[in-house]
C-alpha positions in Angstrom: 13.9 14.0 6.7 15.4 15.9 9.9 16.3 19.1 7.9 13.0 19.2 6.2 10.4 19.9 9.2 13.5 21.6 11.0 14.2 19.5 13.9 17.0 20.6 14.9 16.0 24.4 15.1 13.1 23.1 17.3 15.5 20.6 19.4 18.0 23.7 19.6 15.1 26.2 21.5 14.9 23.0 24.3 16.8 22.8 27.7 18.9 20.2 27.9 16.9 18.7 30.5 14.2 18.6 28.3 16.6 17.6 25.1 18.0 14.6 26.9 13.8 13.6 27.6 12.7 14.2 24.4 15.8 12.1 22.7 15.5 9.4 25.5 11.7 9.3 24.5 12.2 8.9 20.7 14.3 6.0 21.2 12.2 4.2 23.5 9.6 4.7 20.8 11.9 3.8 17.9 11.6 0.5 17.8 7.3 0.2 18.1 7.3 3.4 15.3 9.3 0.8 13.2 7.1 -2.1 13.6 3.9 0.1 12.4 5.7 1.3 9.6 6.6 -2.1 8.4 2.8 -3.4 9.2 1.2 -0.6 7.5 3.9 -1.1 4.3 2.4 -5.5 4.3 -1.1 -3.9 4.3 -0.8 -1.4 1.6 1.1 -4.1 -0.4 -1.0 -6.7 0.4 -4.6 -4.5 -0.7 -2.3 -3.3 -4.0 -2.0 -6.8 -4.8 -5.5 -7.4 -4.1 -6.7 -4.9 -6.5 -4.3 -6.1 -9.3 -5.3 -9.5 -9.1 -9.1 -7.7 -8.8 -8.4 -5.8 -11.8 -7.2 -8.5 -14.0 -9.9 -11.1 -13.3 -12.3 -8.1 -14.0 -10.6 -8.2 -17.8 -11.3 -11.9 -17.9 -14.4 -12.4 -17.6 -15.5 -10.0 -20.9 -13.0 -12.1 -23.1 -15.1 -15.6 -21.7 -18.5 -14.0 -22.4 -17.1 -12.7 -26.3 -15.9 -16.3 -26.5 -19.1 -18.2 -25.5 -21.1 -15.6 -27.9 -18.7 -16.5 -30.7 -19.3 -20.0 -29.7 -22.9 -19.2 -29.8 -22.7 -17.9 -33.4 -20.3 -20.6 -34.7 -22.9 -23.2 -33.5 -25.8 -21.6 -34.8 -24.2 -20.9 -38.8 -23.4 -24.5 -38.7 -27.3 -25.6 -38.0 -28.0 -24.1 -41.8 
């Protein structure tokens, strides 16, 4: 990311005092940014897992409906 967003070039344009201040601020905020990133990743993973479970559950419902109608047909035909 350092090269893709041209951070190095942007930082070279700053004065030494400004560079020092910016780097110190980045170091202080790094732990918080890392924590938020991990929380976001965990949330996204849980949401994805829930969607997968919902999708699997939705697939199971029609199968049981089909089985019950098939069973009803078997019961109906056995009455003859």
